[in-house]
C-alpha positions in Angstrom: -32.8 3.6 57.4 -32.8 0.0 56.3 -29.3 -1.6 56.1 -30.6 -4.4 53.8 -33.8 -5.8 52.3 -32.6 -9.3 52.0 -29.7 -11.6 52.8 -27.0 -12.1 50.1 -27.9 -15.8 49.6 -31.6 -15.0 49.1 -31.5 -13.2 45.7 -33.4 -15.1 43.0 -34.9 -14.6 39.6 -38.2 -13.5 41.2 -36.5 -10.4 42.3 -35.7 -9.3 38.7 -36.9 -5.7 38.2 -37.0 -4.9 41.9 -34.9 -2.3 43.6 -33.1 -3.8 46.7 -30.5 -2.9 49.3 -27.9 -5.5 50.3 -25.1 -5.4 52.8 -22.2 -7.7 53.7 -18.5 -8.5 53.4 -16.6 -8.1 50.1 -15.6 -11.7 49.2 -13.8 -10.7 45.9 -13.5 -7.7 43.7 -12.7 -7.8 40.0 -11.9 -4.7 38.0 -12.6 -5.1 34.3 -11.5 -1.7 33.2 -14.8 0.2 33.3 -17.0 -2.4 35.0 -16.3 -3.5 38.5 -17.7 -6.8 39.8 -18.0 -7.5 43.6 -19.0 -10.7 45.2 -20.9 -9.7 48.4 -21.1 -12.3 51.1 -22.9 -13.0 54.4 -23.7 -16.2 56.2 -26.4 -17.2 53.7 -24.2 -17.1 50.6 -23.0 -14.7 47.9 -24.4 -12.3 45.3 -22.8 -10.4 42.5 -22.7 -6.6 42.4 -22.0 -4.8 39.0 -20.8 -1.2 39.1 -21.1 0.5 35.7 -19.4 3.9 35.5 -22.0 5.0 33.0 -24.8 4.2 35.4 -23.2 5.2 38.7 -19.9 7.2 38.6 -19.8 7.8 42.3 -20.3 4.1 43.0 -17.4 3.2 40.7 -15.2 5.6 42.5 -16.0 4.0 45.9 -15.5 0.5 44.3 -11.9 1.3 43.4 -11.2 1.8 47.1 -12.7 -1.5 48.1 -10.6 -4.5 49.2 -11.5 -8.0 50.5 -13.4 -8.1 53.8 -14.6 -4.4 53.6 -18.2 -4.2 54.8 -20.3 -2.4 52.2 -23.9 -1.5 51.4 -25.2 -1.5 47.9 -28.5 -0.3 46.4 -29.7 -0.9 42.9 -31.8 -2.9 40.5 -31.9 -6.7 40.2 -31.3 -7.9 36.6 -30.8 -11.2 34.9 -27.3 -12.2 34.0 -26.4 -12.8 30.4 -26.8 -16.5 29.6 -23.0 -16.9 29.2 -22.4 -15.2 32.6 -24.8 -17.5 34.6 -22.9 -19.2 37.5 -24.6 -22.6 38.1 -22.6 -23.1 41.3 -24.4 -20.4 43.1 -28.1 -20.3 44.1 -27.9 -16.6 43.2 -26.0 -17.2 40.0 -28.7 -16.3 37.5 -29.1 -12.7 38.8 -27.0 -9.7 39.8 -27.5 -6.2 41.2 -26.8 -3.2 38.9 -25.5 -0.8 41.6 -26.7 2.8 41.8 -25.3 3.6 45.3 -22.3 2.0 47.0 -21.3 2.8 50.6 -18.2 1.6 52.5 -19.5 0.9 56.0 -16.2 -0.5 57.4 -12.7 -1.0 56.1 -10.4 -3.9 56.7 -6.7 -3.9 57.4 -4.5 -6.4 55.4 -5.6 -10.0 56.4 -3.3 -12.5 58.3 -4.8 -15.1 56.0 -7.3 -15.4 53.2 -10.7 -17.0 54.0 -10.3 -19.4 51.1 -6.7 -20.3 52.1 -6.1 -23.9 52.9 -3.8 -25.3 55.7 -3.7 -22.2 57.8 -2.0 -22.9 61.1 -4.7 -23.4 63.8 -3.0 -21.0 66.3 -3.3 -18.3 63.7 -6.9 -19.2 63.0 -7.7 -19.0 66.7 -5.7 -15.7 67.2 -7.9 -14.1 64.6 -11.0 -16.2 65.3 -13.4 -13.4 64.3 -12.0 -13.7 60.8 -12.0 -17.5 60.9 -15.6 -17.5 61.9 -16.6 -15.8 58.6 -15.6 -18.9 56.7 -18.3 -21.2 55.3 -17.0 -24.1 57.4 -17.3 -22.3 60.7 -20.6 -20.7 59.8 -22.0 -24.2 59.0 -20.7 -25.7 62.2 -22.2 -23.0 64.5 -25.6 -23.3 62.8 -25.5 -27.1 63.0 -24.8 -26.7 66.8 -27.7 -24.2 67.2 -30.1 -26.3 65.2 -29.2 -29.6 66.9 -29.5 -28.1 70.4 -32.9 -26.5 69.4 -34.1 -29.9 68.3 -33.0 -31.5 71.6 -34.7 -28.7 73.6 -38.0 -29.3 71.7 -37.8 -33.0 72.5 -37.1 -32.4 76.2 -40.0 -30.0 76.3 -42.3 -32.6 74.6 -41.2 -35.1 77.3 -42.2 -32.7 80.1 -38.7 -32.0 81.3 -38.1 -28.7 83.3 -35.1 -26.5 82.4 -33.5 -25.8 85.8 -30.4 -23.6 86.1 -27.8 -24.8 88.6 -24.8 -22.9 90.1 -21.4 -22.9 88.4 -19.5 -22.1 91.6 -19.8 -24.9 94.2 -17.9 -27.1 96.6 -15.2 -29.3 95.0 -16.2 -32.9 94.9 -14.3 -35.9 93.5 -15.7 -36.5 90.0 -12.6 -37.7 88.1 -10.8 -34.5 87.1 -9.1 -31.6 88.8 -11.3 -28.6 89.8 -10.8 -25.1 88.6 -10.8 -23.0 91.8 -12.3 -19.5 92.4 -10.9 -17.5 95.3 -13.5 -15.5 97.4 -12.6 -11.9 98.3 -15.1 -11.9 101.2 -13.6 -15.0 102.7 -9.8 -14.9 102.0 -8.1 -18.3 101.8 -11.3 -20.0 100.8 -12.4 -21.2 97.3 -15.3 -22.2 95.3 -14.8 -24.9 92.6 -16.2 -24.5 89.2 -18.7 -27.3 88.7 -17.3 -30.3 86.8 -21.0 -31.1 86.2 -24.3 -30.4 87.9 -24.3 -34.0 89.2 -25.2 -33.4 92.9 -27.5 -30.5 92.1 -29.6 -32.5 89.7 -29.9 -35.3 92.2 -31.1 -32.7 94.8 -33.7 -31.6 92.2 -35.0 -35.2 92.3 -35.2 -35.1 96.1 -36.9 -31.7 95.7 -39.7 -33.2 93.6 -38.7 -31.7 90.2 -39.2 -35.2 88.7 -37.8 -34.4 85.3 -34.9 -31.9 85.1 -32.6 -30.9 82.2 -30.4 -28.0 81.1 -27.7 -27.3 78.6 -25.1 -27.0 81.3 -21.6 -25.4 81.1 -19.0 -27.6 82.9 -15.3 -27.0 83.8 -12.6 -29.6 84.2 -8.9 -29.0 84.6 -7.6 -31.8 82.4 -5.2 -32.2 79.5 -6.8 -30.9 76.3 -7.3 -33.3 73.4 -9.4 -33.6 70.3 -12.5 -34.3 72.4 -11.7 -32.1 75.5 -11.7 -28.5 76.4 -11.4 -26.8 79.8 -15.0 -25.6 79.5 -17.7 -27.4 77.6 -21.5 -27.9 77.5 -23.6 -31.0 78.1 -27.2 -32.0 77.7 -27.7 -32.8 81.4 -30.8 -34.6 82.5 -32.2 -36.5 85.5 -35.5 -38.4 86.0 -37.2 -39.7 89.1 -38.9 -43.1 89.4 -37.1 -44.6 86.4 -35.1 -47.6 85.5 -32.1 -47.8 83.1 -34.1 -48.4 80.0 -36.2 -45.3 80.7 -33.1 -43.1 80.6 -31.7 -44.7 77.6 -35.0 -44.2 75.7 -35.0 -40.5 76.5 -31.4 -40.0 75.3 -32.1 -41.9 72.1 -35.1 -39.7 71.4 -32.9 -36.6 72.0 -30.3 -37.9 69.5 -32.9 -38.6 66.9 -34.5 -35.2 67.4 -31.1 -33.5 66.8 -30.5 -35.5 63.6 -34.0 -34.7 62.3 -33.6 -31.0 63.1 -30.4 -30.7 60.9 -32.0 -32.8 58.1 -29.9 -35.9 58.6 -31.2 -39.5 58.5 -31.5 -40.5 62.1 -30.0 -43.7 63.5 -32.3 -46.6 64.0 -33.7 -47.2 67.5 -33.2 -48.9 69.9 -29.4 -48.5 69.8 -27.5 -51.8 70.4 -26.6 -52.6 74.0 -23.1 -54.1 74.7 -21.7 -55.1 78.0 -18.5 -53.6 79.3 -16.9 -57.1 79.4 -17.9 -57.9 75.9 -16.6 -54.6 74.6 -13.2 -55.0 76.3 -12.9 -58.6 75.0 -13.9 -57.8 71.4 -12.4 -54.3 71.0 -10.0 -53.7 73.8 -11.7 -50.6 75.1 -15.1 -49.3 76.4 -15.7 -46.9 73.5 -15.2 -49.1 70.5 -15.2 -48.0 66.9 -17.2 -50.7 65.2 -17.2 -49.2 61.7 -14.7 -51.9 60.8 -14.0 -55.5 61.8 -10.7 -56.9 62.9 -12.2 -57.9 66.3 -10.0 -59.3 69.1 -10.1 -63.1 69.4 -9.3 -65.2 72.4 -6.6 -68.0 72.4 -6.1 -68.4 76.1 -7.5 -71.9 76.4 -6.0 -73.0 73.1 -2.5 -72.2 74.2 -2.6 -73.6 77.8 -0.3 -76.5 76.8 1.6 -74.7 74.1 5.3 -75.3 73.6 5.7 -71.5 73.2 6.3 -70.5 76.8 5.2 -66.9 76.4 1.7 -68.1 75.5 1.6 -71.1 77.9 2.5 -69.0 81.0 0.5 -65.9 80.1 -2.8 -65.3 82.0 -4.4 -64.1 78.8 -3.6 -64.7 75.1 -5.5 -62.8 72.4 -5.0 -61.8 68.8 -6.2 -59.8 65.9 -6.0 -60.6 62.2 -5.0 -57.7 60.0 -5.8 -57.9 56.3 -2.3 -57.3 55.1 0.9 -59.4 55.0 3.3 -57.0 56.8 7.0 -56.8 56.0 9.6 -57.1 58.7 10.1 -53.4 58.7 6.4 -52.8 59.2 6.2 -55.4 61.9 9.1 -53.7 63.7 7.3 -50.4 63.7 4.1 -52.1 65.0 6.2 -53.7 67.8 7.6 -50.4 68.8 4.1 -49.0 69.1 3.0 -52.0 71.2 5.9 -51.5 73.5 5.0 -47.8 73.9 1.5 -49.0 75.0 2.9 -51.4 77.6 3.6 -54.7 75.8 6.9 -56.5 76.2 6.9 -57.5 72.5 4.6 -58.4 69.6 4.4 -62.0 68.4 3.1 -62.5 64.9 2.3 -65.0 62.1 2.3 -63.7 58.6 0.4 -65.6 55.9 1.7 -64.4 52.6 -0.3 -64.2 49.3 0.6 -67.8 48.5 -0.6 -69.1 51.8 2.9 -69.7 53.2 3.4 -69.0 56.9 6.2 -66.7 58.0 6.8 -66.4 61.8 9.6 -66.9 64.3 7.2 -68.6 66.7 5.7 -71.0 64.2 8.2 -73.8 65.1 6.9 -73.7 68.7 3.2 -74.0 67.7 1.4 -77.3 67.0 -0.6 -78.0 63.9 -3.7 -77.7 66.1 -2.7 -74.2 67.2 -1.7 -73.0 63.8 -5.0 -74.4 62.4 -7.0 -72.6 65.1 -5.3 -69.3 64.2 -6.6 -69.7 60.6 -6.2 -66.5 58.6 -6.6 -65.9 54.9 -3.7 -65.4 52.5 -2.3 -61.9 52.6 -2.9 -61.3 56.3 -1.0 -61.1 59.6 -2.0 -62.4 63.0 -0.8 -60.2 65.8 -0.8 -61.5 69.4 -1.0 -60.0 72.9 0.0 -62.1 75.9 0.0 -61.0 79.6 -2.6 -59.9 82.1 -6.0 -59.3 80.7 -6.2 -55.5 81.1 -2.8 -55.0 79.4 -3.6 -57.3 76.5 -6.9 -55.5 76.0 -5.3 -52.1 76.0 -2.5 -53.0 73.6 -4.6 -54.9 71.1 -7.4 -52.3 71.3 -4.9 -49.5 70.4 -3.3 -51.6 67.7 -6.7 -52.4 66.2 -7.6 -48.7 66.0 -4.2 -47.8 64.6 -4.4 -50.4 61.9 -8.1 -49.5 61.2 -6.9 -46.0 60.3 -3.6 -46.9 58.6 -5.2 -49.6 56.4 -8.2 -47.4 55.6 -10.7 -50.0 57.0 -13.1 -47.5 58.6 -16.4 -47.0 56.9 -16.7 -43.2 57.2 -20.2 -43.2 55.8 -21.5 -45.4 58.7 -23.0 -44.0 61.9 -22.7 -46.5 64.7 -24.5 -45.7 67.9 -24.5 -48.1 70.8 -24.6 -48.3 74.6 -22.0 -49.8 76.8 -23.6 -51.3 80.0 -22.7 -53.2 83.2 -19.5 -51.5 84.1 -17.6 -52.4 87.3 -18.8 -50.2 90.2 -15.2 -49.9 91.6 -11.7 -50.0 90.3 -8.4 -50.4 92.2 -5.8 -47.6 92.0 -2.6 -49.1 90.6 -0.4 -47.0 92.8 -2.1 -46.9 96.1 -4.2 -50.1 95.9 -7.2 -48.1 97.2 -10.6 -48.9 95.7 -12.3 -45.9 94.0 -15.2 -45.3 91.8 -15.1 -46.1 88.0 -17.8 -43.5 87.0 -18.6 -41.5 90.1 -19.4 -42.4 93.7 -23.2 -41.8 93.3 -23.8 -44.7 90.9 -26.1 -47.5 92.2 -24.9 -51.1 92.1 -26.9 -53.6 90.0 -30.0 -55.0 91.7 -29.0 -57.8 94.0 -25.4 -56.5 94.5 -26.2 -53.9 97.2 -23.8 -55.6 99.7 -20.2 -56.4 99.2 -16.9 -56.9 101.0 -15.9 -53.3 101.6 -12.2 -54.3 101.6 -12.4 -56.0 98.2 -15.5 -55.0 96.1 -14.1 -56.6 92.9 -16.9 -58.0 90.8 -19.6 -55.6 91.9 -21.3 -54.1 88.8 -22.9 -50.7 88.6 -25.9 -49.3 86.8 -23.6 -47.1 84.7 -24.0 -46.6 80.9 -22.1 -44.8 78.2 -23.3 -43.7 74.8 -20.8 -44.3 72.0 -20.9 -42.9 68.4 -18.2 -44.0 66.0 -15.7 -44.6 68.8 -16.4 -41.4 70.6 -17.8 -41.5 74.1 -20.6 -38.9 73.9 -21.5 -39.1 77.5 -22.2 -41.1 80.6 -25.0 -41.7 83.0 -26.3 -44.1 85.7 -29.1 -45.0 88.0 -28.1 -43.2 91.2 -28.0 -44.3 94.8 -31.1 -43.1 96.6 -30.6 -45.0 99.9 -28.4 -43.1 102.4 -26.9 -46.3 104.0 -25.9 -47.6 100.5 -24.3 -44.3 99.7 -22.3 -44.4 103.0 -21.2 -47.9 102.2 -19.8 -46.7 98.9 -17.9 -43.9 100.7 -16.4 -46.4 103.2 -15.3 -48.7 100.4 -13.5 -45.7 98.9 -11.6 -45.3 102.1 -13.5 -42.3 103.5 -14.2 -42.2 107.2 -17.6 -41.1 108.4 -16.2 -37.7 109.3 -14.6 -37.3 105.8 -17.9 -38.3 104.1 -19.8 -35.8 106.2 -17.3 -33.1 105.5 -17.3 -33.6 101.7 -20.9 -34.8 101.1 -22.9 -34.1 104.3 -25.5 -32.0 102.4 -26.1 -35.0 100.0 -26.4 -37.5 102.8 -28.8 -35.3 104.6 -30.9 -34.9 101.5 -31.0 -38.7 100.8 -32.1 -39.2 104.4 -35.2 -37.0 103.8 -37.1 -39.0 101.2 -35.2 -39.5 98.0 -37.0 -41.1 95.1 -35.3 -43.7 92.9 -33.7 -41.7 90.1 -31.2 -41.7 87.2 -29.8 -39.5 84.5 -27.4 -38.8 81.8 -25.0 -36.1 80.5 -24.0 -35.9 76.8 -21.2 -33.7 75.7 -22.7 -31.1 73.3 -19.4 -30.3 71.5 -18.5 -33.9 71.0 -21.9 -34.7 69.5 -21.9 -31.6 67.3 -18.4 -32.3 66.0 -19.5 -35.7 64.9 -22.7 -34.3 63.4 -20.7 -31.7 61.5 -18.0 -34.2 60.4 -15.2 -32.5 62.2 -12.1 -34.2 63.7 -12.1 -32.3 66.9 -14.3 -30.2 69.1 -12.3 -27.0 68.6 -14.0 -26.6 65.2 -17.4 -26.3 66.8 -16.4 -24.1 69.7 -16.5 -20.4 69.1 -13.4 -19.5 71.1 -11.5 -22.6 72.2 -8.2 -23.1 73.9 -5.2 -24.8 72.3 -3.5 -27.9 73.7 -1.2 -25.9 76.0 -4.3 -24.5 77.7 -3.7 -21.0 76.3 -6.2 -18.7 74.5 -4.4 -17.3 71.4 -7.1 -14.7 70.9 -7.0 -12.9 74.2 -3.6 -14.1 75.4 -5.1 -15.6 78.6 -4.2 -16.9 81.0 -2.1 -14.0 82.4 -0.5 -13.1 85.7 -2.5 -11.0 88.2 -1.1 -7.9 90.0 0.1 -8.6 93.6 -2.4 -6.1 95.0 -5.3 -8.1 93.5 -3.9 -11.4 94.8 -3.4 -9.9 98.3 -7.0 -8.8 98.3 -8.1 -12.4 97.5 -5.8 -13.7 100.2 -3.6 -15.8 97.8 -0.1 -15.9 96.6 1.1 -16.9 93.1 4.2 -19.2 93.0 5.4 -19.3 89.4 7.3 -22.5 88.6 10.2 -22.5 86.1 8.0 -24.4 83.6 5.0 -22.0 83.9 7.1 -18.9 83.9 8.9 -19.9 80.7 5.8 -20.4 78.7 
């Protein structure tokens, strides 16, 4: 028995006169008295079934029982539609099937929402994800994901990479997020950690002579869920031996281009622009800039060293942006409230109205030289940040992004790929004062910076690089440390004793001491990349069964409590807090 001869979206005029069998979901049913019309749908599209009681009385009887989302099979003759009945909006719109046999294969209960219904609450969509997945949008997204990944795999194969599977359960290591832990029944009280990434395993592959490793790796991180984050996600993970930074960047650019070409999109031009971390922070206020609009941050620190406006004169850093709108006082008040939420003490401004007149409470404290240097066109507003450099960058960077969206400045047709390079190797924890890694502790310093003051490594730069697409960080990578003494120096700088380093990373140090080649790699978030490729605002729209922001799974109801007898067997005890128990 054949369930179907062709997919619904494949029916064409060349099939006229042939007998075919089609199967799919009922998209719509229209009863015109005697004749019944059914639009039959699968992932390829729709075709029209016509049930004529004079031709097929039994089929008409079955058609009267049919409702939306029933699964049916139809057999009949393909005929041309009457000229006035042609549907130019469908590839199958010139033909239809005159049905002789109609079978109901599966019935559907009343639906919680209609597939063509707009603005369905996302929790409802995820609760009934199997229904949501039938929609054109979701079908498109999943196939974009498949096609893009297939293109990447072909490119990696062409570049002689070897697909190596690495464990998901491993030892917990500090990589920037909390681990998900897995209790072990055979060793009560002990836990595996679900791998945040295959970082150490792929480095060990290099020591093991694999030379070029990759995989589409599943990773787990216990962190707050956002538009670009899920507990579990995939990444294109790769590592290469005997390479320098540019070699890794070149491979990643080739993988991106291959994915674009696979889905039929115009690929971005190579090489992607390179921007230093310092330049990105100074011009855009963050290390993943959205450059699809201007309004770059400008520096006024030197200009205001002798200013009569004390806030500017005494601030370590003074910077500003020029917004292309003359804001009202109410609008400026709202912007100041946002700036304070982001850590600013206030928001100084100069409004240049449409006539060129200046309106500002600080203008009287500024010299003509200062006002002239802050030159802005009529109908604009200069917004200032003053304070320590990091805080000013953060506030103006967030303000720039907010206004870019609010003023509709972003060129949504543009695809901007670029690399951010030359990150600091270490950063200081604001609470403890302890130095820690900025990327991860296995990143190599820039050539010539292999020694530093271990009590104060400020200024040491690492061979770390991020790939940015339209303001989204797609992934990170670095040239790794392959010298065991240098790796131990990094651990000491982070405050680890030799015993602690051996306890946490002894297997890595042992491997590096047995002939490790120079190596580097990269990991790109698949869901982030595909979401951008599909034009989606968040990665939940390209994940088959995602979690919501609370960390719950509306479809299965997970996470759920476990019976005490299971917990006892694992050697653990659950202590429910008031917050968790009330959810």
